[in-house]
C-alpha positions in Angstrom: 0.3 -0.3 0.0 1.8 3.4 -1.2 2.5 5.8 2.4 0.2 9.5 2.2 1.7 12.2 2.0 1.7 12.8 5.3 3.4 9.6 6.5 6.3 10.2 3.8 6.4 13.7 5.3 7.7 12.9 8.8 9.7 9.8 7.5 11.9 12.7 5.4 12.2 15.6 8.6 12.8 12.5 10.8 15.0 10.8 7.8 16.9 14.6 7.5 17.0 15.4 11.6 18.9 11.9 11.7 21.4 12.3 8.6 22.8 16.2 9.9 26.2 16.3 10.3 26.8 12.7 8.7 30.7 12.5 7.3 31.3 9.5 6.9 30.9 8.1 2.7 32.4 4.8 3.1 31.1 3.8 6.5 27.3 5.0 5.9 26.5 6.1 1.8 25.2 1.7 2.3 23.0 3.1 4.8 22.2 6.7 4.2 20.1 5.7 0.5 18.8 2.6 2.1 17.2 5.1 4.6 16.0 7.0 2.6 14.5 4.9 0.1 12.6 3.9 2.8 11.3 6.9 3.0 8.7 6.6 0.3 8.4 2.8 1.5 10.7 1.9 -1.2 13.0 -1.4 -0.3 15.5 -0.4 -1.9 16.6 -3.9 -2.9 14.1 -4.2 -4.8 15.4 -0.8 -7.9 18.8 -0.5 -7.3 21.8 -1.8 -6.7 25.4 0.1 -4.8 28.7 -0.7 -6.7 27.6 -1.4 -10.3 30.6 -1.8 -12.7 30.7 1.5 -16.2 32.6 2.5 -18.9 33.7 6.0 -18.0 35.0 8.9 -21.1 38.8 7.4 -21.2 37.5 3.8 -22.2 38.4 2.5 -18.8 36.1 0.7 -15.6 35.0 2.3 -12.9 32.2 2.5 -10.1 28.8 3.9 -9.3 27.8 4.2 -5.8 24.3 3.2 -6.7 21.9 2.2 -10.0 18.5 2.5 -10.7 17.7 1.7 -14.6 16.9 4.1 -15.8 15.6 6.8 -13.3 19.4 7.4 -11.0 22.5 7.6 -11.3 24.2 8.1 -7.6 28.1 8.7 -6.6 28.6 10.0 -3.4 29.5 12.2 -2.0 31.1 13.5 1.7 30.5 16.5 3.3 33.5 19.3 2.4 35.5 21.4 4.7 35.8 24.6 4.4 
């Protein structure tokens, strides 16, 4: 059953409070994205995968942090300190 906008709003507020100030990209990125999808009632494993291999413009291979085919391509970055 789809979530109501009110439930999504409450989940989004809780998510933003939980992740305020997070700085450790490698240690937290997969948990971050799993919890982000949960805000909308989506199980990330059903729609997207982590560390998807990709070929870059120079012809070398690397990995993209999160891939949802036809919807999103995510390269997760840490908070930059000034």
